[in-house]
N, C-alpha and C positions, 0 to 999 in steps of 0.2 A: 303421336299416331292416333288419330280419332277413328274409332271403330263405328262408323255410321252405317251399320247393317242391322237387319232385324234380329231380335234375340235368338231365334232358333238357328241362326247361321253363325253365332259366335264361336262355338266349338270347332266348326269346320274351318273358319277363317283363322282362328288362333293356331290350330294344328298346322296350317299352311305357313304361318309366319314365325312361330315360336323359336325355331332354330336360328332365325335371322335376327331375332330381337335382342338387342344389347341391353345390359343393365341400366345404362344411362337414358334409354328411351322411355318417354312418358306415354303410357297407354291410357287413352281416354275412353271410358265405357259409357255409352249413352243409352244402353238398353234397359228397359224396366225389368226388374226381377233378377238382374245379374249383379252380384255384390262385388266389392273390391276383393274380398277373399276368394270368390269364385274365379275372378280373373287371375289372381296369383296361382291358384290351383291349376287352372287350364294352361298357363304359361309354363309352370313347373319350377319356378324360382321366385325369390322375393324381389319382384320388379316394382318400378314406380307406377302406381295406378291412380287415376282420378276417376271418380264416378260423377257424371254430370247428367242433368236433365234439362235440355233446352225445349223450346216449343216452336210451332210453325210461324208465329208472328216474327220470328227471326228473318223470314223472307223479306220483310219490309223494315228491317232494323228496329223492331219493337219487341224483340224476344225477351223472355224472362227465363233465366237459367239458374238452376241450383247446382252447386259444386261441393263435393266432399273429397278430401285428400287422404290417400293411403299413406303408408310409411315411406320414409326415405326421400320425400320431396323437400328441396331446399326452399327458402323464402323466395329466392329468384324464380325457381320452378313454379311456385304457387302464383306469383305475380304474373308470370307469362301466361299461365292458364286463364287467370281472371281477365287479362287483357284480351285474349282470344275471344272469350265469351261476351265481353263487353263491347266488342267490335260490331255486334249485331243486336244490341239491346242492353238490358240490365242483367247483372249476375250477383248472386248472393251465396256465400259459403254457409252450408248447413251441415248438421251431423248426418252421417249416412243413414241412421235409423229413421230419419224423416223423409227419405227419398220416395217411399211408396205414397206418402201423403202428398208430396210435391208432384208426383206423377198425376194424381187425381186433381190437384189444385191448379197447376199451370201447364203440365205436359199434355194432358188429355182435354182440358177444359176449353180450348179454342173450339172444339166440336160442339160443346154445350152452347157457347156463345153464338156460333153460326146457326144453331137450331133456334135460338131465341130471336136472332135477327130475322130469320126466315119466317118465323111465326108472327112477329110484329108486322112484317111486310105483308104477309097474307091477310092479316086483320085489316090493314089499310086498303089493300086491293079490294077486299070484300066491300069496302065503302067507297069504291070508285077511283082510288089513286092508281096511277100507272105504276107498274111493278118496279121499273128501274128507279123511279123517284122514291118509291117506298123503301127500297134497299138503302138508298143514300141517306134518307132521313133516319132510318133505324140504326145504321152503322155509325153515323156521325153522332147520334144521341148517345150511343154506348161509349164512343171515344170521349166525348165531352163529360159524361157522367163519371167515368173512371178518372179522368184528369182532375175533376173537381175534388174527388176524394184524395188523390195523391198530392195535389198542390195545397189543399187547405188543411189536410190532416183531420178533417171532420169524420166522425163515426158515420158509417153508411145509413144507420137509422136516423141520424140527425138530418142528413141530406134528403132522405125520403120524406121526413116531416116538413122540410122546407117546401116541398111540392104539393103536399096533401092539405089543401084548404078545408076547413070545417064544412061538411055537407057538399063538398065539391066533386068534380068529375074524377079526379085522381084517386081519392080515397075510395070511391065506388069501384074503380078498377082494382085497387090494391086489395080490397075486401074480397073480390071475386078470385084473385090469385091465391089468397089465403084459403078461401073455401075449396079451391081445386087442388091445394096441396103443393104449390110451387116450391116452397122451402124444403119440405120433406122429400119431394121428388129429387131435388138437386143433391141433398145430403145422402139419400139412398143411392143415387147414381155414383157419387164419390166413394161411398162404401164398397160398391160393386167393383169400381175401378181399382181401389186399394187391394181388395181381395184377389183380383186377377193378377195384379202386379206381384203380390206375395207368392202366388202360385207359379 
């Protein structure tokens, strides 16, 4: 049973279903800030609970999901859960203590990427490119860049260096991004996301 509702609704929903929930039912919690133990406490008995954090690219079968298993799940149970989450992308088992970091890294980060795509497209539109074409160029470039890292196993810094010719256009752009604090802004955004998830 996947509880795909907002975190503030969990108590209400669980109160409605807990008397009907059998011990062999696996409850899947996908809400930030709600732990496996929180789920057990809300249900009122030692039930099977899985904590998962999928993301919106699941809509196009490119999701990235983190999964943590509570007590009492058999190997077959675990395989079934992994299979469900791999049906719309990739899934990785992680320790529950990492779930807040996962929320910031893959759960919330599609929004960061959409902002980057929008900003890149705005920059191209400023220089005369039609908007729809700009979105296509920006989005495909992000897809290709991510695939390059995943398929080659190269460090992101090494991939960046492949594009930055000495004295060239790209290093000029990278220097401006560094000057404006792109890295620190993203790290601070993730810190804010983790803090909110913990709260």
